[in-house]
Structures are given as structure tokens and as C-alpha cells.
DOMARNU-684584 format. One line per 8 residues: for each residue x, y, z of N, C-alpha, C, CB. Coordinates in Angstrom, 1 decimal. Glycine has a CB too. Layout:
X/Y/Z/X/Y/Z/X/Y/Z/X/Y/Z; ...
// end
This chain:
0.9/-1.2/0.0/0.0/0.1/-0.1/1.0/1.2/0.1/-1.2/0.3/1.0; 1.9/1.2/0.8/2.8/2.3/0.8/3.4/2.7/-0.7/3.9/2.0/1.9; 3.7/1.6/-1.3/4.1/1.9/-2.7/3.1/2.5/-3.5/4.4/0.6/-3.4; 1.8/2.1/-3.5/0.7/2.4/-4.3/0.5/4.0/-3.9/-0.8/1.4/-3.8; 0.6/4.3/-2.6/0.5/5.7/-2.2/1.7/6.7/-2.5/0.3/5.6/-0.8; 2.9/6.0/-2.6/4.1/6.7/-2.8/4.5/7.6/-1.5/3.8/7.7/-4.0; 4.1/7.1/-0.4/4.3/7.8/0.9/5.1/6.8/1.7/3.0/8.2/1.5; 5.8/7.3/2.7/6.5/6.6/3.8/5.6/6.4/4.9/7.8/7.3/4.2
5.8/5.4/5.7/5.1/5.3/6.9/5.1/6.2/7.8/5.5/4.3/7.6; 6.1/7.1/7.8/6.3/8.2/8.6/5.3/9.4/8.3/7.8/8.7/8.4; 5.3/9.6/6.9/4.3/10.5/6.2/3.0/10.3/6.8/4.1/10.3/4.7; 2.5/9.0/6.7/1.1/8.6/7.1/1.0/8.8/8.8/0.8/7.1/6.6; 1.8/8.5/9.4/1.7/8.7/10.8/1.6/10.2/11.0/2.8/8.1/11.5; 2.3/11.0/10.5/2.2/12.5/10.6/0.8/12.9/10.4/3.1/13.3/9.7; 0.4/12.5/9.4/-1.2/12.8/8.9/-2.0/12.3/10.0/-1.6/12.0/7.4; -2.0/11.1/10.4/-2.8/10.5/11.2/-2.8/11.2/12.7/-2.5/9.0/11.1
-1.7/11.5/13.1/-1.7/12.2/14.3/-2.1/13.6/14.2/-0.4/12.1/14.8; -2.2/14.2/13.1/-2.4/15.6/13.1/-3.8/15.8/12.7/-1.4/16.4/12.2; -4.7/14.5/12.4/-6.0/14.6/12.0/-6.7/13.6/12.8/-6.3/14.5/10.5; -7.5/14.2/13.9/-8.3/13.2/14.7/-9.3/12.5/14.1/-8.8/13.8/15.6; -10.0/13.0/13.0/-11.1/12.2/12.4/-10.5/11.3/11.3/-12.2/13.1/11.7; -10.8/10.0/11.5/-10.3/8.8/10.6/-10.6/9.1/9.1/-11.0/7.4/11.0; -11.8/9.6/9.0/-12.3/9.7/7.6/-11.7/10.9/7.1/-13.9/9.9/7.5; -11.3/11.9/7.7/-10.7/13.0/7.2/-9.1/12.8/6.9/-11.0/14.1/8.2
-8.7/12.0/7.8/-7.3/11.5/7.8/-7.0/10.6/6.5/-7.1/10.7/9.1; -7.8/9.9/6.1/-7.9/9.1/5.0/-7.8/9.9/3.6/-9.2/8.3/5.0; -8.7/11.1/4.0/-8.8/11.9/2.7/-7.3/12.7/2.6/-10.4/13.1/2.7; -6.9/13.0/3.6/-5.6/13.8/3.5/-4.5/12.8/3.0/-5.1/14.4/4.8; -4.4/11.6/3.3/-3.6/10.6/2.9/-3.6/10.6/1.3/-4.1/9.1/3.6; -4.9/10.4/0.9/-5.1/10.3/-0.6/-4.5/11.7/-1.3/-6.8/10.2/-0.9; -5.0/12.6/-0.7/-4.7/13.9/-1.4/-3.2/14.2/-1.4/-5.5/15.1/-0.5; -2.5/13.8/-0.2/-1.1/13.9/-0.3/-0.4/13.0/-1.2/-0.5/13.8/1.0
-1.1/12.0/-1.5/-0.5/10.7/-2.5/-0.7/11.3/-4.0/-1.6/9.1/-2.3; -1.9/12.2/-3.9/-2.2/12.6/-5.4/-3.1/11.5/-6.2/-0.7/12.8/-6.2; -3.9/10.7/-5.3/-4.7/9.8/-5.7/-6.2/10.0/-5.8/-4.5/8.8/-5.0; -6.9/9.7/-6.7/-8.1/9.9/-6.9/-9.1/8.7/-6.8/-8.2/10.4/-8.2; -10.5/8.8/-6.6/-11.3/7.8/-6.4/-11.0/6.6/-7.4/-12.8/8.2/-6.5; -10.7/6.9/-8.7/-10.6/5.9/-9.6/-9.4/5.1/-9.4/-10.7/6.4/-11.0; -8.2/5.6/-8.8/-7.0/5.0/-8.4/-7.2/4.0/-7.4/-6.1/5.9/-8.1; -7.8/4.5/-6.4/-8.1/3.7/-5.2/-8.9/2.6/-5.7/-8.8/4.4/-4.1
-10.0/2.8/-6.5/-10.9/1.4/-7.1/-10.2/0.7/-7.7/-11.9/1.6/-8.1; -9.2/1.0/-8.6/-8.2/0.1/-9.2/-7.4/-0.5/-8.4/-7.5/0.6/-10.1; -6.7/0.0/-7.5/-6.0/-0.7/-6.4/-6.9/-1.8/-5.6/-5.4/0.4/-5.4; -8.0/-1.3/-5.2/-9.0/-2.1/-4.4/-9.2/-3.5/-5.3/-10.4/-1.3/-4.1; -9.4/-3.3/-6.6/-9.7/-4.5/-7.3/-8.5/-5.5/-7.6/-10.4/-4.1/-8.7; -7.4/-5.0/-7.7/-6.2/-5.6/-7.8/-6.0/-6.4/-6.4/-4.9/-4.5/-8.1; -6.1/-5.8/-5.4/-5.8/-6.1/-4.1/-6.7/-7.3/-3.8/-6.0/-5.0/-3.2; -8.0/-7.1/-4.1/-8.8/-8.4/-3.8/-8.6/-9.4/-4.6/-10.2/-8.2/-3.9
-8.2/-9.2/-5.8/-7.8/-10.3/-6.8/-6.6/-11.1/-6.3/-7.4/-9.8/-8.2; -5.7/-10.4/-5.7/-4.4/-11.0/-5.5/-4.5/-11.5/-4.1/-3.3/-9.9/-5.7; -5.1/-10.8/-3.2/-5.0/-11.4/-1.6/-6.7/-11.7/-1.1/-4.2/-10.1/-0.4; -7.5/-12.0/-2.0/-8.9/-12.3/-1.6/-9.0/-13.3/-0.6/-9.7/-12.7/-2.7; -8.4/-14.6/-0.8/-8.5/-15.6/0.3/-7.8/-15.2/1.5/-8.0/-17.0/-0.2; -6.8/-14.6/1.5/-6.2/-14.2/2.8/-7.3/-13.2/3.5/-4.6/-13.5/2.6; -7.9/-12.3/2.7/-9.0/-11.5/3.5/-10.2/-12.2/4.0/-9.5/-10.5/2.6; -10.5/-13.3/3.3/-11.6/-14.2/3.7/-11.1/-14.9/5.1/-11.9/-15.3/2.6
-9.8/-15.5/5.1/-9.3/-16.1/6.3/-9.1/-15.3/7.5/-8.1/-16.8/6.0; -8.9/-13.9/7.2/-8.6/-12.9/8.3/-10.0/-12.6/8.9/-7.8/-11.5/7.7; -11.1/-12.5/8.0/-12.2/-12.3/8.5/-12.8/-13.3/9.3/-13.0/-11.9/7.6; -12.6/-14.6/9.0/-12.9/-15.7/9.7/-12.2/-15.9/11.0/-12.6/-16.7/9.0; -10.9/-15.5/11.0/-10.1/-15.4/12.4/-10.7/-14.4/13.2/-8.6/-14.9/12.2; -11.3/-13.2/12.7/-11.8/-12.2/13.5/-13.3/-12.3/13.8/-11.5/-11.0/12.8; -13.8/-13.6/13.5/-15.2/-13.8/13.6/-16.2/-13.2/12.9/-15.4/-13.7/14.7; -15.9/-12.6/11.7/-16.8/-11.7/10.9/-17.5/-12.7/9.7/-15.8/-10.2/10.3
-17.3/-13.8/9.7/-17.9/-14.9/8.8/-19.1/-15.4/9.4/-16.9/-15.9/8.6; -20.2/-15.8/8.6/-21.4/-16.4/9.0/-21.4/-17.8/9.3/-22.3/-16.2/8.1; -20.7/-18.4/8.3/-20.8/-20.1/8.6/-19.9/-20.5/9.7/-20.4/-20.9/7.2; -20.5/-21.2/10.7/-19.7/-21.5/11.7/-18.5/-22.7/11.5/-20.6/-21.8/12.7; -18.8/-23.6/10.6/-18.1/-24.7/10.1/-16.8/-24.1/9.4/-19.0/-25.5/9.2; -17.1/-23.3/8.3/-16.3/-22.7/7.3/-15.4/-21.9/8.2/-17.0/-21.9/6.2; -16.0/-21.0/9.2/-15.3/-20.2/9.9/-14.2/-20.8/10.7/-16.1/-19.6/10.7; -14.5/-22.1/11.4/-13.7/-22.7/12.3/-12.5/-23.4/11.4/-14.5/-23.8/13.1
-12.7/-23.9/10.2/-11.8/-24.4/9.3/-10.7/-23.4/9.0/-12.5/-24.8/8.1; -11.2/-22.2/8.6/-10.5/-21.1/8.2/-9.5/-20.5/9.5/-11.7/-20.0/7.7; -10.2/-20.5/10.7/-9.3/-20.1/11.8/-8.3/-21.0/12.1/-10.0/-19.8/13.0; -8.6/-22.4/12.0/-7.5/-23.3/12.3/-6.4/-23.2/11.0/-8.2/-24.9/12.3; -6.8/-23.2/10.0/-5.9/-22.9/9.0/-4.8/-21.8/9.1/-6.7/-22.6/7.9; -5.5/-20.6/9.5/-4.9/-19.5/9.5/-3.8/-19.5/10.8/-5.9/-18.5/9.5; -4.4/-19.8/12.0/-3.7/-20.0/13.2/-2.5/-21.1/13.4/-4.7/-20.3/14.1; -2.8/-22.1/12.5/-1.8/-23.3/12.7/-0.8/-23.2/11.4/-2.6/-24.8/12.7
-1.2/-22.5/10.3/-0.3/-22.6/9.0/0.1/-21.1/8.6/-1.1/-23.4/7.6; -0.7/-20.4/8.5/-0.3/-19.1/7.8/0.2/-18.0/8.9/-1.6/-18.5/6.9; -0.3/-18.0/10.1/0.4/-17.0/11.1/1.9/-17.3/11.3/-0.4/-17.1/12.5; 1.9/-18.6/11.7/3.3/-19.2/12.2/4.4/-18.8/10.9/3.2/-21.1/12.5; 3.9/-19.1/9.7/5.0/-18.7/8.8/5.3/-17.2/8.5/4.6/-19.3/7.5; 4.0/-16.5/8.6/4.1/-15.0/8.4/5.0/-14.4/9.6/2.6/-14.3/8.2; 5.0/-15.1/10.7/5.6/-14.5/11.8/7.2/-14.7/11.8/5.1/-15.1/13.0; 7.5/-15.9/11.1/8.9/-16.1/10.9/9.5/-15.4/9.8/9.1/-17.4/10.8
8.6/-15.0/8.9/9.0/-14.2/7.7/9.4/-12.7/8.3/7.7/-14.2/6.4; 8.3/-12.3/9.1/8.3/-11.0/9.7/9.5/-10.8/10.5/7.1/-10.8/10.4; 9.7/-11.8/11.3/11.0/-11.8/12.3/12.3/-11.8/11.7/11.0/-12.9/13.1; 12.4/-12.4/10.5/13.6/-12.2/9.7/13.9/-10.9/9.2/13.5/-13.0/8.8; 13.0/-9.9/9.3/13.3/-8.7/8.7/13.9/-7.9/9.9/12.0/-7.9/8.0; 14.0/-8.5/11.0/14.7/-7.7/12.0/13.9/-7.4/13.2/15.2/-6.4/11.5; 12.6/-7.5/13.0/11.8/-6.9/13.9/11.3/-8.1/14.7/10.7/-6.0/13.2; 11.2/-8.0/16.1/11.1/-8.9/17.1/9.7/-8.9/18.0/12.3/-8.7/18.0
8.9/-7.9/17.5/7.9/-7.5/18.3/6.6/-8.5/18.2/7.6/-6.1/17.9; 6.6/-9.4/17.2/5.6/-10.4/17.1/6.2/-11.7/17.6/5.2/-10.6/15.6; 5.5/-12.4/18.7/6.1/-13.5/19.4/5.2/-14.7/19.0/6.0/-13.3/21.1
// end
């Protein structure tokens, strides 16, 4: 997302800290990045195509899915397989705040 926006994490933090309203902060981020609604829509379509299954699994892990059986399968898959691998990959970047 940072690449899409062309902003740094620090840029976004500054905006979010200076703007207490979440919706307005989002608008300022997009304005700072020079992004229009059509750019965001195109990014969203690409993101869902690429990461849609992960979004479904995250929704299940957070309890936002309706099917109890499907939700449980996805929660187990995420917690037993995906999160441990992601944690290892993240920690290899030098960050150690995820245990």
C-alpha cells in the first residue's frame, strides 16, 4: 500500500496524528499521495484479486464470517499454518515484536 501511495510510513503517521477524524485523515493521505477515487478503486480490485483468500481467512479469524463450520476451518488454517509462517518471515526482517 505504501508503494501505491508513494508515501512513507512516517508520512502517514504524521497525517494520522495531526488529524483526529479517521475519515478526514484518509482523505488527507489520498490527497497527499495525489490519488483519485478511480486510482483507489483500481488498487482495491487488484488487491482483492491478489489477496482475496487471505482477506476471507482474516475475516474468519476475527469472527466476521457467518458459516460456523467454514469459519472454524479457516481459523484453524490461519492460526496453525499461515500466521506461524508469516511470523517467521516478519521476524527475519529484524523486527522482534511479534512472538
